[in-house]
C-alpha positions in Angstrom: 0.0 25.7 -12.9 0.8 26.5 -16.5 4.5 26.7 -15.7 4.4 23.3 -14.1 2.5 21.8 -17.0 5.3 22.9 -19.3 8.1 21.5 -17.1 9.8 18.6 -18.9 11.7 15.8 -17.3 14.9 17.1 -18.9 14.5 20.6 -17.4 13.6 19.1 -14.0 16.7 16.8 -13.9 18.9 19.7 -15.0 17.6 22.2 -12.4 16.9 20.0 -9.4 20.0 19.4 -7.4 18.5 16.4 -5.6 17.5 14.7 -8.8 20.6 15.5 -10.7 22.8 14.2 -7.9 20.7 11.0 -7.8 20.4 11.2 -4.1 19.6 8.0 -2.2 16.8 9.4 -0.2 13.9 11.9 -0.6 12.4 13.2 2.6 13.7 10.2 4.5 12.3 7.7 2.1 14.8 5.2 0.7 14.9 4.9 -3.0 16.5 1.5 -2.8 14.2 -0.9 -4.7 12.5 -3.7 -2.7 10.4 -6.7 -3.7 7.4 -4.4 -3.9 8.7 -2.5 -6.9 12.0 -3.6 -8.4 13.9 -1.9 -11.2 12.1 -3.9 -13.8 8.7 -3.2 -12.4 6.8 -0.5 -14.2 4.2 1.5 -12.2 1.2 2.1 -14.4 -0.6 5.4 -14.1 -4.2 6.4 -14.8 -5.1 10.1 -15.2 -8.6 11.1 -14.2 -9.2 14.7 -15.1 -7.2 15.8 -18.1 -7.1 19.6 -17.7 -4.0 21.7 -17.2 -3.4 20.5 -13.6 -4.1 16.9 -14.4 -1.7 17.0 -17.4 0.9 18.6 -15.2 0.5 16.0 -12.5 0.9 13.2 -15.1 4.1 14.8 -16.4 5.5 15.0 -12.9 4.4 11.4 -12.0 6.1 10.2 -15.2 9.2 12.1 -14.3 9.8 10.3 -11.0 12.7 7.9 -10.6 12.0 4.3 -11.8 10.0 2.9 -14.7 6.5 4.4 -15.1 3.9 4.4 -17.9 0.7 6.4 -18.5 -1.8 3.6 -19.0 -5.3 5.1 -19.1 -7.0 8.5 -19.2 -10.5 9.6 -18.2 -12.5 12.8 -18.7 -15.9 14.0 -19.6 -14.6 16.2 -22.5 -13.0 14.2 -25.4 -11.3 17.3 -26.8 -9.6 18.1 -23.5 -8.5 14.5 -23.2 -6.9 14.5 -26.6 -5.2 17.8 -26.0 -3.6 16.4 -22.8 -2.7 13.1 -24.6 -0.9 15.0 -27.4 1.0 17.2 -25.0 2.2 14.3 -22.9 3.1 12.2 -26.0 5.2 15.1 -27.4 7.2 15.4 -24.1 7.5 11.7 -23.0 6.6 9.6 -26.0 8.2 6.4 -24.7 6.1 6.4 -21.5 2.7 6.9 -23.1 0.7 3.8 -23.7 -2.9 4.9 -23.9 -4.6 3.3 -26.9 -8.2 4.2 -27.9 -9.6 1.4 -25.7 -8.1 3.0 -22.6 -9.3 6.5 -23.4 -12.4 6.7 -21.3 -15.1 9.4 -21.6 -18.1 10.0 -19.4 -19.3 10.3 -15.8 -18.2 6.7 -15.1 -14.9 7.0 -17.0 -13.0 7.2 -13.7 -14.2 3.7 -12.8 -13.0 2.3 -16.1 -9.6 3.9 -15.9 -9.1 2.7 -12.3 -10.3 -0.8 -13.2 -7.8 -1.0 -16.1 -4.9 -0.8 -13.6 -3.5 -3.6 -11.5 -3.4 -3.5 -7.7 -0.5 -1.4 -6.6 -0.6 0.9 -9.6 -1.6 4.6 -9.1 -4.4 6.9 -10.2 -4.0 10.7 -10.4 -7.3 12.4 -9.5 -7.5 15.9 -10.9 -11.2 16.5 -11.6 -13.2 19.3 -10.0 -13.1 18.9 -6.2 -16.8 18.0 -5.9 -16.0 14.6 -7.3 -12.9 13.9 -5.3 -14.4 11.9 -2.4 -16.2 9.6 -4.8 -13.1 8.9 -6.9 -10.8 8.5 -3.9 -13.2 6.0 -2.3 -13.4 3.9 -5.5 -9.6 3.9 -6.0 -8.9 2.7 -2.5 -11.6 0.0 -2.7 -9.9 -1.3 -5.8 -6.5 -1.3 -4.2 -4.8 1.6 -6.1 -2.4 4.1 -4.8 -3.8 7.7 -5.1 -2.5 11.2 -5.9 -5.4 13.5 -5.2 -5.2 17.1 -6.4 -6.6 19.8 -4.1 -9.2 20.6 -3.0 -10.4 17.3 -1.6 -14.1 17.8 -0.9 -16.6 20.7 -0.9 -18.7 19.9 2.2 -18.4 18.1 5.5 -19.9 14.8 4.3 -17.3 14.7 1.6 -14.5 15.4 4.1 -15.8 12.5 6.2 -15.6 10.2 3.1 -12.0 11.3 2.5 -11.1 10.6 6.1 -12.7 7.1 6.0 -11.0 6.3 2.7 -7.7 7.4 4.2 -8.2 4.9 7.1 -9.0 2.2 4.7 -5.9 3.0 2.7 -3.8 2.5 5.8 -5.3 -0.9 6.4 -4.6 -1.9 2.8 -1.0 -0.5 2.9 -1.9 2.0 0.1 -0.3 5.3 -0.3 -2.3 8.6 -0.6 -0.7 12.0 -1.5 -2.6 15.2 -1.5 -1.8 18.1 -3.8 -0.8 20.6 -1.1 2.6 20.9 -2.7 3.7 23.8 -0.5 4.2 21.2 2.3 7.0 19.8 0.2 8.7 23.1 -0.8 12.1 22.9 0.9 12.5 26.6 1.6 9.1 26.7 3.2 9.7 23.6 5.2 12.9 25.1 6.6 11.1 28.5 7.4 8.3 26.7 9.2 10.8 24.6 11.2 12.6 27.8 12.3 9.3 29.3 13.4 8.5 26.2 15.4 12.0 26.4 17.0 11.1 29.9 18.2 12.9 32.2 15.8 10.1 34.8 15.8 8.7 33.9 19.2 5.2 32.7 20.0 3.0 33.0 16.9 0.3 35.6 17.6 -1.4 36.1 14.2 -1.4 34.6 10.8 -2.8 36.2 7.6 -3.6 34.2 4.5 -4.1 36.2 1.3 -5.1 35.6 -2.3 -5.8 38.9 -4.0 -5.7 39.2 -7.8 -7.8 39.8 -10.9 -11.1 38.2 -11.8 -11.6 34.4 -12.1 -12.5 33.6 -15.7 -15.9 32.4 -17.0 -16.8 30.9 -20.3 -20.3 31.3 -21.7 -22.2 28.1 -22.5 -21.5 27.0 -26.1 -24.4 26.1 -28.4 -25.5 22.5 -27.8 -23.7 22.0 -24.5 -25.9 20.8 -21.6 -26.1 22.5 -18.3 -24.0 19.9 -16.4 -21.2 20.2 -19.0 -21.3 24.0 -18.8 -20.9 24.0 -15.1 -18.1 21.4 -15.0 -16.3 23.4 -17.7 -16.6 26.5 -15.4 -16.1 24.5 -12.2 -14.3 27.4 -10.4 -17.5 29.4 -10.6 -20.0 26.9 -9.0 -19.9 26.1 -5.3 -20.9 22.5 -5.6 -17.9 21.8 -7.8 -15.1 23.9 -6.2 -16.4 24.7 -2.7 -15.9 28.5 -3.2 -13.0 30.7 -4.0 -12.1 30.7 -0.3 -11.6 26.9 -0.3 -10.2 26.1 -3.7 -8.0 29.1 -4.2 -6.9 29.9 -0.7 -6.5 26.4 0.5 -2.7 26.4 0.2 -2.2 29.4 2.4 -4.9 28.5 4.9 -3.0 25.2 5.2 0.4 27.0 5.6 -1.1 29.1 8.4 -2.3 26.0 10.3 1.0 24.4 9.7 2.8 27.4 11.2 0.4 27.2 14.2 0.6 23.4 14.4 -3.2 23.5 15.0 -6.6 23.6 13.3 -9.1 26.4 14.1 -11.9 25.8 16.5 -14.3 28.4 15.0 -14.8 31.0 12.3 -16.8 34.1 11.4 -16.6 36.3 8.4 -18.3 37.8 5.4 -18.2 37.9 1.6 -20.2 38.8 -1.4 -20.4 39.9 -5.1 -19.7 43.6 -5.5 -18.3 43.9 -9.0 -18.8 40.5 -10.6 -21.6 40.2 -13.2 -21.0 36.8 -14.7 -23.9 34.4 -14.4 -22.5 32.0 -11.8 -22.3 31.6 -8.0 -18.9 33.1 -7.3 -18.4 35.6 -4.5 -15.7 38.1 -5.6 -14.4 38.8 -2.0 -14.1 37.0 1.3 -12.8 38.0 4.7 -12.8 35.3 7.4 -11.5 35.4 11.0 -10.6 32.0 12.5 -9.8 31.3 16.1 -7.2 28.7 17.2 -7.5 26.6 20.5 -5.1 29.0 22.2 -7.1 32.1 21.4 -4.9 33.4 18.6 -6.3 34.2 15.2 -6.0 33.5 11.6 -7.3 36.1 9.1 -8.0 35.1 5.5 -8.7 37.5 2.7 -9.6 36.4 -0.8 -10.5 38.8 -3.6 -10.5 38.6 -7.4 -11.4 42.0 -8.6 -9.5 44.0 -11.3 -7.4 47.1 -10.5 -7.1 46.4 -6.8 -4.1 45.7 -4.5 -2.7 42.2 -5.4 -0.9 39.9 -3.0 -0.6 36.2 -2.7 1.1 34.8 0.4 1.1 34.5 4.2 2.1 37.1 6.8 3.0 35.7 10.3 3.6 37.8 13.4 5.2 36.4 16.5 6.2 37.9 19.9 9.6 39.0 18.7 9.5 38.8 14.9 7.6 38.1 11.7 7.7 36.2 8.5 6.5 36.4 4.9 6.1 33.0 3.3 3.5 30.6 1.8 2.2 29.8 -1.6 3.0 32.7 -3.9 6.2 33.5 -2.0 9.1 31.6 -3.6 11.6 33.2 -1.3 10.3 33.0 2.3 11.9 35.5 4.8 12.0 35.8 8.6 12.4 39.2 10.2 13.5 40.7 13.5 10.4 42.6 14.7 7.5 43.6 12.5 9.1 46.1 10.1 9.8 43.8 7.2 12.6 45.7 5.6 15.8 44.3 4.1 17.9 45.3 7.1 15.6 43.4 9.5 15.9 40.0 7.7 17.2 37.3 10.0 16.9 34.3 7.7 16.4 33.4 4.1 16.8 30.0 2.4 20.2 29.4 0.8 19.9 25.7 -0.2 19.4 24.1 -3.6 16.5 24.9 -5.8 13.3 23.0 -5.1 10.4 22.2 -7.5 7.6 21.4 -5.1 5.1 20.1 -7.8 7.7 17.6 -8.8 8.9 16.8 -5.3 5.5 15.8 -4.0 5.4 13.1 -6.7 9.0 12.1 -6.0 8.2 11.4 -2.4 5.0 9.5 -3.2 6.6 7.2 -5.8 9.6 6.7 -3.6 7.3 5.5 -0.8 5.5 3.2 -3.3 8.7 1.6 -4.5 10.2 1.3 -1.0 6.9 0.2 0.5 7.1 2.9 3.1 4.1 4.4 4.9 2.7 7.4 3.1 -0.7 8.8 3.8 -1.6 12.5 3.6 -5.4 11.9 3.6 -6.2 13.2 7.1 -4.0 16.3 6.9 -5.4 17.1 3.4 -9.0 16.6 4.5 -8.5 18.9 7.5 -6.9 21.6 5.4 -9.9 21.5 3.1 -12.2 21.6 6.1 -10.6 24.9 7.1 -11.8 26.4 3.8 -15.2 24.8 4.1 -15.6 26.2 7.6 -14.7 29.7 6.3 -17.1 29.4 3.4 -19.9 28.3 5.7 -19.3 31.2 8.1 -19.0 33.8 5.3 -22.1 32.6 3.4 -24.3 32.4 6.5 -22.9 35.4 8.4 -22.8 33.2 11.5 -20.0 32.2 13.9 -19.6 28.5 13.3 -17.5 26.1 15.3 -15.2 23.4 13.8 -17.3 20.7 15.5 -20.6 22.1 14.1 -19.2 22.2 10.6 -17.7 18.7 10.8 -21.0 17.3 12.0 -23.0 18.9 9.2 -24.9 16.6 6.9 -25.6 19.3 4.3 -24.4 18.1 0.8 -23.9 20.6 -2.0 -24.6 18.0 -4.6 -26.9 15.2 -3.2 -26.8 12.0 -5.2 -23.6 13.0 -7.1 -22.4 9.4 -7.1 -25.3 8.5 -9.5 -25.1 11.4 -11.9 -25.1 10.6 -15.6 -24.2 13.1 -18.4 -28.0 13.7 -18.7 -28.4 14.7 -15.1 -29.3 18.2 -14.0 -26.7 19.7 -11.7 -27.8 20.7 -8.2 -28.2 24.4 -9.1 -30.0 25.5 -12.2 -30.4 29.0 -13.8 -33.7 30.9 -13.4 -35.6 32.4 -16.3 -33.1 35.2 -16.5 -30.1 32.9 -16.6 -29.1 33.7 -13.0 -28.0 31.2 -10.4 -28.7 31.1 -6.6 -26.2 33.2 -4.7 -25.5 32.7 -1.0 -27.0 35.6 1.1 -25.4 36.2 4.6 -28.0 36.2 7.3 -30.3 34.1 5.2 -28.4 31.1 3.7 -28.5 28.0 5.8 -25.2 26.0 5.8 -25.6 23.5 8.7 
């Protein structure tokens, strides 16, 4: 994400063949201007969530073809908002128009930022995933186009809200893009298309990995309330990020389901805290086995422990070949058989360089300007549900079906819509500063 946040428009235009050539289409969407967004029409952008990923998303949105302007910003931390604003102003000063009166702070700041836009403008939603359904719903109700960063919800009720908002967006002719940028990485698109064409035979197993060092944790500063502390460390609290399995493995879980062209029907697995001592809720390892409708399996492994084997990608095995691809693999490869050596490579991408973080915004803004259908809400929600299903199975130790998980009414943060800065979060530390940790065999998830 840091590399993307540092990408400037100049660098993108220089390195992206498609942008440098000024191509007429992106992913089949005409860039010809229509009455919906002419050359003189500026699309105003509101940024909700001003961390590193939000700042990167704003830079990429402002780097799309056609006039754009950053119009409003919202966050709960003033210092983070100012850091983001300074960074964006340094890189694209002519496109930043965010005076003090449109720098909103607080739990309701997202409403004020969205309200400051006109119908047909766009909001970039990059807060912790626990808030995503609330923000998407509000944006669609107000008639704004949406870019929503992953993950898209942390529980089944949140997923259902995203699905409902997606349907409402279709009725209102609003565009929604989800931040699963791997879906728009040209080398990966071509690799998956070849797998679908039978290059490695019928897909038998998929393996999704994210194995690396520990996820960071910041102690609570003096004077900070508990809600602020947990939002600041959102990756470490399940009600905010939905678990390491969801928020960190979602890309490769989605890639596996893309390869299979199916969503799983059940999952069972396990996880826990073996080496982690930070006062939070985070499991430091997961292993989940998913079953697809045809009986084939998807295996997901997530671990963030120091001095262990590190790998971030997807392994696919078919009846006559295999592949290595996915998020974390910039150069996807297809192989004859299952020995993945250089002399067994049957395909590798040879096309122009692709910047998938930028391309997902190019496609979205092209659709807005050409008034073309563009709605990734359902696919994004189901990809998140794969992670939620796996988290539910691992935390409970039970085999759980997709239908059971989707029907669950268990909310990780009941009443979140009405939180203020003085609200207590749904989990609080005990007298020793420890938080409740899921216990397989005991924890109830349905």
